[in-house]
BAKE-732367 format. One record per residue (C-alpha): x negated, y, z; residue number from 1. Coordinates in nm, 4 decimals. Each point is the difference from the previous one (the first is absolute). Example, Ala and Ser with C-alpha at 12.3 -4.5 7.8 and 13.67 -1.06 7.14 Angstrom:
BEGIN
         X         Y         Z  num
   -1.2300   -0.4500    0.7800    1
   -0.1370    0.3440   -0.0660    2
END
This chain:
BEGIN
         X         Y         Z  num
   -1.3842    1.3999    3.1495    1
   -0.0815    0.0456   -0.3623    2
   -0.2947    0.1942   -0.1260    3
    0.1663    0.1281   -0.3189    4
    0.3344    0.1386   -0.1056    5
    0.1608    0.2833    0.1878    6
   -0.2652    0.2153    0.1626    7
    0.1130    0.3607    0.0371    8
   -0.1678    0.3121    0.1223    9
    0.2192    0.2821    0.1238   10
   -0.0958    0.2134   -0.3010   11
    0.0941   -0.2880   -0.2347   12
    0.3430   -0.0163    0.1595   13
    0.0624    0.3737   -0.0414   14
   -0.1141   -0.0174   -0.3627   15
    0.2296   -0.2932   -0.0789   16
    0.2955    0.1565    0.1838   17
   -0.0447    0.3244   -0.1956   18
    0.0426   -0.1936   -0.3264   19
    0.2639   -0.2396    0.1327   20
    0.2790    0.1662    0.2023   21
    0.1549   -0.3350    0.0923   22
   -0.3258   -0.1079    0.1652   23
    0.0006    0.3227    0.2000   24
    0.3603   -0.0641    0.1047   25
   -0.0888   -0.3593    0.0920   26
   -0.2859    0.1154    0.2234   27
    0.2252    0.2517    0.1752   28
    0.2659   -0.2668    0.0549   29
   -0.2548   -0.2435    0.1450   30
   -0.1112    0.2669    0.2460   31
    0.3659    0.0724    0.0823   32
    0.0538   -0.3693    0.0788   33
   -0.3138   -0.0036    0.2171   34
    0.1286    0.3075    0.1849   35
    0.3414   -0.1583    0.0550   36
   -0.1684   -0.3202    0.1161   37
   -0.1987    0.1883    0.2619   38
    0.3159    0.1825    0.1014   39
    0.2420   -0.2953    0.0191   40
   -0.2088   -0.3184    0.0344   41
   -0.2956    0.1019    0.2164   42
    0.2206    0.0933    0.3014   43
    0.0572   -0.3732    0.0546   44
   -0.3600   -0.0252    0.1201   45
    0.0639    0.2443    0.2849   46
    0.3607   -0.0929    0.0830   47
   -0.0903   -0.1985    0.3124   48
   -0.2570    0.2427    0.1397   49
    0.2571    0.2824   -0.0222   50
    0.3041   -0.1960    0.1181   51
   -0.1816   -0.1227    0.3141   52
   -0.1195    0.3520    0.0846   53
   -0.3728   -0.0711   -0.0351   54
   -0.0473    0.2861   -0.2480   55
    0.2056    0.3005   -0.0996   56
    0.1338    0.0015   -0.3536   57
   -0.2468    0.2668   -0.1169   58
   -0.3062   -0.1764    0.1416   59
    0.1119   -0.3342   -0.1391   60
    0.0415    0.1522   -0.3466   61
   -0.3527    0.1455    0.0179   62
   -0.1373   -0.3421    0.1021   63
    0.1850   -0.1727   -0.2850   64
   -0.1164    0.2535   -0.2589   65
   -0.3665   -0.0422    0.0958   66
    0.0162   -0.3804    0.0098   67
    0.1905   -0.0184   -0.3300   68
   -0.2810    0.1978   -0.1586   69
   -0.2650   -0.2384    0.1333   70
    0.2014   -0.3047   -0.1037   71
    0.0199    0.1042   -0.3642   72
   -0.3706    0.0792   -0.0202   73
   -0.1423   -0.2972    0.1887   74
    0.2169   -0.2888   -0.1168   75
    0.0043    0.1016   -0.3672   76
   -0.3796   -0.0002    0.0037   77
   -0.0059   -0.3468    0.1624   78
    0.2777   -0.1849   -0.1840   79
    0.2194    0.1562   -0.2702   80
    0.1936   -0.3180   -0.0873   81
    0.3286    0.1585    0.1105   82
   -0.0532    0.2839   -0.2490   83
   -0.0783   -0.2529   -0.2738   84
    0.3229   -0.1919    0.0692   85
    0.2161    0.3117   -0.0320   86
   -0.1980    0.1094   -0.3062   87
    0.0866   -0.3274   -0.1760   88
    0.3594   -0.0516    0.1207   89
    0.1488    0.0716   -0.3450   90
   -0.1097    0.0485   -0.3592   91
    0.1318    0.3278   -0.1406   92
   -0.0997   -0.0850   -0.3571   93
   -0.2260    0.1658   -0.2576   94
    0.2241    0.3011   -0.0773   95
   -0.1713    0.2694    0.2050   96
    0.2843    0.2526    0.0177   97
    0.2666   -0.2593    0.0808   98
   -0.2201   -0.1566    0.2675   99
   -0.0705    0.3315    0.1712  100
    0.3659    0.1027   -0.0082  101
    0.0956   -0.3341    0.1594  102
   -0.2614    0.0524    0.2708  103
    0.1434    0.3479    0.0662  104
    0.3460   -0.1564    0.0297  105
   -0.1265   -0.2550    0.2528  106
   -0.1583    0.2714    0.2134  107
    0.3166    0.2138   -0.0092  108
    0.2003   -0.3032    0.1156  109
   -0.2371   -0.0554    0.2941  110
    0.0256    0.3622    0.1161  111
    0.3808   -0.0027   -0.0253  112
    0.0282   -0.3266    0.1938  113
   -0.2389    0.1139    0.2738  114
    0.1703    0.3366    0.0498  115
    0.3432   -0.1641    0.0212  116
   -0.1271   -0.2451    0.2626  117
   -0.1633    0.2831    0.1972  118
    0.3238    0.2018   -0.0161  119
    0.1787   -0.2799    0.1861  120
   -0.2939   -0.0647    0.2342  121
   -0.0533   -0.3551   -0.1258  122
   -0.3578   -0.1309   -0.0352  123
   -0.0420   -0.1351   -0.3506  124
   -0.3071   -0.1384   -0.1700  125
   -0.1575    0.2244   -0.2610  126
   -0.2210   -0.2978   -0.0852  127
    0.2940   -0.2080   -0.1137  128
    0.1691    0.3038   -0.1534  129
   -0.3210    0.0470   -0.2004  130
   -0.0005   -0.3593   -0.1246  131
    0.3737    0.0100   -0.0747  132
   -0.0188    0.3342   -0.1813  133
   -0.2941   -0.1104   -0.2159  134
    0.1726   -0.3291   -0.0799  135
    0.3326    0.1616   -0.0899  136
   -0.1695    0.2570   -0.2236  137
   -0.2046   -0.2694   -0.1772  138
    0.3169   -0.2036   -0.0624  139
    0.1472    0.2971   -0.1890  140
   -0.2852   -0.0133   -0.2528  141
   -0.0139   -0.2303   -0.3051  142
   -0.0972   -0.3456    0.1218  143
    0.2243   -0.0022    0.3058  144
   -0.0876   -0.2843    0.2361  145
   -0.3199   -0.0751   -0.1901  146
   -0.1387    0.3287    0.1357  147
    0.0010   -0.1312    0.3587  148
   -0.3172   -0.1643    0.1356  149
    0.1093   -0.3082    0.1951  150
   -0.3315   -0.0388    0.1851  151
    0.0065    0.3514    0.1437  152
    0.3675   -0.0359    0.0894  153
   -0.0776   -0.3255    0.1813  154
   -0.2493    0.1831    0.2214  155
    0.2622    0.2662    0.0744  156
    0.2600   -0.2592    0.1019  157
   -0.2524   -0.1837    0.2169  158
   -0.0872    0.3295    0.1679  159
    0.3702    0.0739    0.0556  160
    0.0575   -0.3290    0.1820  161
   -0.3187    0.0264    0.2053  162
    0.0518    0.3627    0.1029  163
    0.3373   -0.0828    0.1558  164
   -0.0571   -0.3524    0.1342  165
   -0.3563    0.0522    0.1231  166
    0.0751    0.3456    0.1408  167
    0.2965   -0.1299    0.2019  168
   -0.1823   -0.3118    0.1231  169
   -0.3256    0.1746    0.0956  170
    0.1911    0.2847    0.1683  171
    0.1853   -0.2513    0.2185  172
   -0.3179   -0.1988    0.0677  173
   -0.1874    0.3123    0.1114  174
    0.2875    0.0936    0.2311  175
   -0.0077   -0.3436    0.1668  176
   -0.3791    0.0181    0.0388  177
    0.0254    0.3434    0.1605  178
    0.2635   -0.1366    0.2365  179
   -0.2521   -0.2551    0.1252  180
   -0.2913    0.2437    0.0176  181
    0.1999    0.2705    0.1845  182
   -0.2016    0.3007   -0.1236  183
    0.0492    0.3180    0.2003  184
    0.2160    0.2796   -0.1380  185
   -0.2992    0.2330   -0.0635  186
   -0.1755   -0.2809   -0.1886  187
    0.3111   -0.0597   -0.2124  188
    0.0197    0.3684   -0.0833  189
   -0.3672    0.0127   -0.1044  190
    0.0525   -0.3149   -0.2031  191
    0.2941    0.1618   -0.1756  192
   -0.2189    0.2923   -0.1043  193
   -0.2493   -0.2381   -0.1594  194
    0.2812   -0.2064   -0.1518  195
    0.1723    0.3004   -0.1555  196
   -0.3297    0.1161   -0.1488  197
   -0.0652   -0.3465   -0.1417  198
    0.3502   -0.0190   -0.1488  199
   -0.0427    0.3390   -0.1679  200
   -0.3451   -0.1037   -0.1287  201
    0.1455   -0.3169   -0.1531  202
    0.2943    0.1925   -0.1450  203
   -0.2503    0.2156   -0.1853  204
   -0.1936   -0.3101   -0.1042  205
    0.3102   -0.1684   -0.1431  206
    0.2103    0.2808   -0.1432  207
   -0.2905    0.2189   -0.1036  208
   -0.1311   -0.2820   -0.2193  209
    0.3385   -0.0548   -0.1623  210
    0.0264    0.3584   -0.1161  211
   -0.3613    0.0036   -0.1153  212
    0.0961   -0.2915   -0.2230  213
    0.2950    0.1942   -0.1458  214
   -0.2138    0.3088   -0.0576  215
   -0.2544   -0.2055   -0.1921  216
    0.2764   -0.1760   -0.1925  217
    0.1206    0.3385   -0.1225  218
   -0.3538    0.0918   -0.1083  219
   -0.0380   -0.3334   -0.1820  220
    0.3315    0.0419   -0.1832  221
   -0.0957    0.3539   -0.1031  222
   -0.3170   -0.1413   -0.1568  223
    0.2042   -0.2553   -0.1937  224
   -0.1008   -0.2862    0.2272  225
    0.1943   -0.1913    0.2604  226
   -0.0205   -0.2727    0.2576  227
   -0.2607   -0.1905   -0.2009  228
   -0.2620    0.2622    0.0839  229
   -0.2267   -0.0259    0.3001  230
   -0.0432    0.3080    0.2138  231
   -0.2062    0.1650    0.2683  232
    0.1469    0.2213    0.2723  233
   -0.1802    0.3375   -0.0017  234
   -0.0803    0.1609    0.3329  235
    0.1783    0.3262   -0.0840  236
    0.3238   -0.1904   -0.0603  237
   -0.0242   -0.1772    0.3365  238
   -0.0482    0.3365    0.1718  239
    0.2894    0.1591   -0.1883  240
    0.2497   -0.2770    0.0794  241
   -0.1149   -0.0165    0.3620  242
    0.0372    0.3767    0.0450  243
    0.3493    0.0088   -0.1549  244
    0.1118   -0.2951    0.2139  245
   -0.1349    0.1744    0.3105  246
    0.1921    0.3150   -0.0956  247
    0.3191   -0.2026   -0.0345  248
   -0.0530   -0.1576    0.3408  249
   -0.0567    0.3431    0.1523  250
    0.3414    0.1041   -0.1354  251
    0.1345   -0.2620    0.2388  252
    0.2729   -0.2585    0.0057  253
    0.1895    0.0528    0.3236  254
    0.3211   -0.1580   -0.1334  255
   -0.1715   -0.3284   -0.0806  256
   -0.1879   -0.0107    0.3313  257
    0.3285    0.0410    0.1866  258
    0.1645   -0.2794   -0.2018  259
   -0.2842   -0.2523    0.0370  260
   -0.1365    0.0823    0.3443  261
    0.3129    0.1055    0.1890  262
    0.3239   -0.0938   -0.1756  263
   -0.0970   -0.3516   -0.1131  264
   -0.1860   -0.1181    0.3126  265
   -0.0596    0.1598    0.3390  266
   -0.3714   -0.0528    0.0613  267
   -0.2131    0.0120    0.3135  268
   -0.3770    0.0601   -0.0351  269
   -0.0700   -0.3749    0.0140  270
    0.2390   -0.0743   -0.2880  271
   -0.1390    0.2997   -0.1879  272
   -0.3549   -0.1324    0.0329  273
    0.1094   -0.3475   -0.1117  274
    0.1709    0.1476   -0.3068  275
   -0.3112    0.1999   -0.0916  276
   -0.2220   -0.3063    0.0394  277
    0.2377   -0.2243   -0.1945  278
    0.0536    0.2401   -0.2875  279
   -0.3695    0.0899   -0.0157  280
   -0.1202   -0.3619   -0.0095  281
    0.2527   -0.0856   -0.2700  282
   -0.1085    0.2937   -0.2170  283
   -0.3701   -0.0671    0.0536  284
    0.0240   -0.3648   -0.1058  285
    0.2098    0.0782   -0.3068  286
   -0.2205    0.2923   -0.1064  287
   -0.3182   -0.2072    0.0272  288
    0.1739   -0.2713   -0.2041  289
    0.0811    0.2602   -0.2653  290
    0.3773   -0.0393    0.0379  291
    0.2134    0.3118   -0.0558  292
    0.2301    0.0073    0.3027  293
    0.2416    0.2495    0.1476  294
   -0.1271    0.1837    0.3070  295
    0.3620    0.0884    0.0777  296
    0.1091   -0.3630   -0.0005  297
   -0.3004   -0.1197    0.2012  298
    0.0362    0.2631    0.2726  299
    0.3797   -0.0167    0.0244  300
   -0.0090   -0.3812    0.0167  301
   -0.2690    0.0175    0.2704  302
    0.2141    0.2443    0.2012  303
    0.2974   -0.2369   -0.0228  304
   -0.2171   -0.2990    0.0929  305
   -0.1531    0.1766    0.2996  306
    0.3344    0.1404    0.1128  307
    0.1737   -0.3373   -0.0207  308
   -0.2809   -0.1865    0.1776  309
   -0.0095    0.2596    0.2772  310
    0.3715   -0.0125    0.0641  311
    0.0423    0.3507   -0.1363  312
    0.3290    0.1429   -0.1184  313
    0.0230   -0.0542   -0.3759  314
    0.2675    0.1947   -0.1856  315
    0.1010   -0.2609   -0.2551  316
    0.2170    0.2462   -0.1922  317
   -0.2977    0.2279   -0.0675  318
   -0.2222   -0.2998   -0.0779  319
    0.2588   -0.1277   -0.2491  320
    0.0204    0.3433   -0.1670  321
   -0.3786    0.0004   -0.0435  322
    0.0029   -0.3564   -0.1353  323
    0.2684    0.0912   -0.2553  324
   -0.2100    0.2934   -0.1194  325
   -0.2953   -0.2341   -0.0442  326
    0.2200   -0.2480   -0.1869  327
    0.1290    0.2627   -0.2419  328
   -0.3392    0.1636   -0.0649  329
   -0.1047   -0.2393   -0.2769  330
    0.3262   -0.0003   -0.2006  331
    0.0856    0.3632    0.0800  332
   -0.3341    0.1574   -0.0835  333
   -0.0502   -0.2417   -0.2897  334
    0.3328    0.1073   -0.1506  335
   -0.0899    0.3670    0.0484  336
   -0.3319   -0.0582   -0.1763  337
    0.1724   -0.1818   -0.2869  338
    0.2678    0.2674   -0.0474  339
   -0.2441    0.2907    0.0195  340
   -0.2418   -0.1708   -0.2402  341
    0.2861   -0.0561   -0.2453  342
    0.1002    0.3663    0.0375  343
   -0.3568    0.1234   -0.0491  344
   -0.0245   -0.2053   -0.3215  345
    0.3088    0.1670   -0.1489  346
   -0.0647    0.2270   -0.3035  347
    0.0750    0.3193    0.1975  348
   -0.2321   -0.0950    0.2865  349
   -0.2728   -0.1042   -0.2431  350
    0.0062    0.3416   -0.1596  351
   -0.0244    0.1738    0.3368  352
   -0.2736   -0.2206    0.1499  353
   -0.2228   -0.0262   -0.3065  354
    0.1137    0.1943   -0.3064  355
   -0.0707   -0.1679   -0.3299  356
   -0.0670   -0.3403    0.1552  357
    0.1950   -0.3088   -0.1059  358
    0.0707   -0.2333    0.2924  359
END
């Protein structure tokens, strides 16, 4: 972490937002994305514990909300590399107003994509929607491809491959190990409680950091800086993002839980425990390595791996529908970000967003 650059107090943020309406809009949009993430992405952490009947939906949501909160606070304090990667994914250029409008466009694209996926009950990755939206918006600015940071994108692609491959493999491995150990049903159910809590904790650790990075990027752009600045994550911002994510989780995601934990694979407690262990180990390793990965991809892949290894009934049609959504997230959300950024840079939009400013 850097010692200089973007260091904001809450009063500083309010002062800057009062003089810069686009910064205020950016902050509200970041919080909206965090809320939607807690609402649509966090339910993946508790899909198995609900689908196997270990916890009721309401109790599982309360568990996930609390553990998400802890995950954001603890892991950001230990290792904020994930936030740094998202912060530096693209260069929005020196033009402050144009950069902030592009960031607003990216955030609008993420919310639209997530709500559409939730409407159809399909688990999508807000992490990859975030990267795609930021990239598409940056491409709409002068400089085009030169605005994209190859190093940060490389870490994203590595995380994408690992979250799916490692999640599936470790989920299957854990299921085979449990088959040999023959744990009792009560032990499996207690293990699922711990596993669901760990998954929710790591979801907060991963996704909370990503949105902290975007929040700080908006603050840096408002100050006329950009990805070249170092930054520190203030405690008040960690608490704010964690609380909003917890609120989103409390709003629930029953549609997504039914798709992942019941429609895609029929799980017994042993397969559910294996999926929690597999997804949790995958997320822990990637988070400690500082790789931005998708909690949705890791957990869903672990569920498929555990279900397949345990001889469970896998609905390949549902699995294929989920995979197609994943496949289209990058181009779909990237295109949305590009189109919205182009729209926001039009003369009419410029006058509405920031009167008197030349983009």
